[in-house]
C-alpha positions in Angstrom: 17.1 -35.5 -57.2 17.1 -31.7 -56.9 17.7 -30.7 -60.3 17.6 -26.9 -59.3 20.7 -27.1 -57.4 23.7 -25.1 -59.2 26.4 -26.8 -60.9 29.9 -27.5 -59.2 33.4 -28.6 -60.4 34.2 -31.9 -60.0 37.8 -33.3 -61.1 38.0 -37.2 -61.5 40.9 -39.1 -62.4 41.1 -42.0 -65.4 42.8 -44.6 -66.2 43.2 -46.5 -69.9 41.9 -49.7 -69.9 45.2 -50.9 -71.7 47.2 -49.7 -68.7 44.8 -52.1 -66.4 43.8 -55.1 -68.0 46.4 -57.6 -69.7 44.5 -60.7 -69.7 41.3 -62.6 -71.1 38.2 -60.7 -70.4 34.5 -62.5 -70.2 32.8 -59.1 -70.1 33.7 -55.5 -70.7 30.9 -52.9 -69.8 31.0 -49.4 -70.7 28.3 -47.2 -69.8 29.6 -43.4 -70.1 26.6 -41.3 -71.6 27.8 -41.4 -74.8 31.6 -41.3 -74.6 31.8 -45.1 -75.2 33.7 -44.4 -78.2 36.6 -42.7 -76.2 36.5 -45.5 -73.9 36.9 -48.1 -76.3 40.0 -46.3 -77.9 41.5 -46.9 -74.3 41.0 -50.8 -75.1 43.0 -50.9 -78.5 45.5 -53.3 -77.0 43.2 -55.5 -75.0 40.9 -56.0 -78.1 43.7 -56.9 -80.6 45.8 -59.2 -78.4 43.3 -60.8 -75.7 39.9 -62.5 -75.9 37.1 -60.3 -74.9 34.2 -62.8 -75.2 31.5 -59.8 -74.6 31.2 -56.0 -74.9 28.2 -54.4 -73.7 28.0 -50.6 -74.5 25.2 -48.4 -74.4 24.8 -46.3 -77.5 23.6 -42.5 -77.1 21.9 -40.5 -79.8 23.9 -37.6 -80.6 22.5 -35.6 -83.4 23.7 -32.2 -82.0 27.5 -33.5 -81.9 28.6 -34.8 -85.4 32.1 -35.6 -84.1 30.6 -38.0 -81.5 28.3 -39.8 -83.9 31.2 -40.1 -86.2 33.1 -41.9 -83.5 30.6 -44.0 -82.5 30.3 -45.4 -85.9 33.9 -45.6 -86.4 33.9 -47.6 -83.2 31.4 -50.0 -84.5 33.1 -50.7 -87.5 36.3 -51.2 -86.0 34.3 -53.6 -83.8 32.8 -55.4 -86.7 36.0 -56.0 -88.4 37.2 -57.5 -85.2 34.4 -60.1 -85.5 31.8 -58.5 -83.2 28.2 -59.4 -83.6 25.8 -56.7 -82.3 22.3 -57.0 -80.8 20.0 -54.4 -79.7 18.1 -54.9 -76.4 14.8 -53.2 -75.9 13.4 -52.5 -72.6 10.8 -55.4 -72.6 13.8 -57.8 -72.8 15.6 -56.2 -69.9 12.7 -56.7 -67.8 11.7 -59.9 -69.0 11.0 -62.5 -65.9 13.5 -65.1 -65.6 11.5 -67.7 -63.7 14.5 -68.3 -61.4 17.0 -69.0 -64.2 20.2 -66.9 -64.6 20.8 -65.3 -68.3 23.5 -68.1 -68.7 20.6 -70.5 -68.6 18.7 -68.5 -70.9 20.2 -69.4 -74.1 17.8 -68.5 -76.4 17.8 -65.0 -74.9 20.8 -64.0 -77.3 18.7 -65.4 -80.5 15.8 -63.2 -79.9 17.5 -60.0 -79.8 17.1 -57.8 -82.9 20.2 -57.8 -84.9 22.0 -54.1 -84.8 21.9 -52.5 -87.4 18.7 -54.0 -88.9 18.9 -55.6 -92.2 16.9 -52.7 -93.5 19.4 -50.4 -92.2 22.4 -52.6 -93.8 20.4 -52.8 -97.3 20.1 -48.6 -96.9 23.7 -48.2 -96.2 24.9 -50.5 -99.5 22.3 -48.5 -101.6 23.6 -45.4 -100.7 27.4 -46.8 -100.5 28.0 -46.0 -96.8 29.0 -48.8 -94.3 26.1 -50.1 -91.9 
């Protein structure tokens, strides 16, 4: 990619997930460079009334944007209240060879993923009176 070219304006349309999906979902994935909380806001009806078996979100650190950090925390708290279990996928597991099997056949992969937040982070949050 040529990163020296000038920027340009690009207009893109957007739609709310709730306006598109009104049925159970096997997997909902959002990878929008730190704007996952805003995307998940558009799926409130879906999450409250339907089964969404799996969510795949890529969380981006936003130390310069406290509002985005706050939005991500609130999103995770909301998903936690809905009963979602969080796991962290690291690069080693992403590129792990499967020896011809599929993810569905690798039932032990989920159990090997580290929980998020970690037990240490949860303990710190409890100690300081904040939610993990």
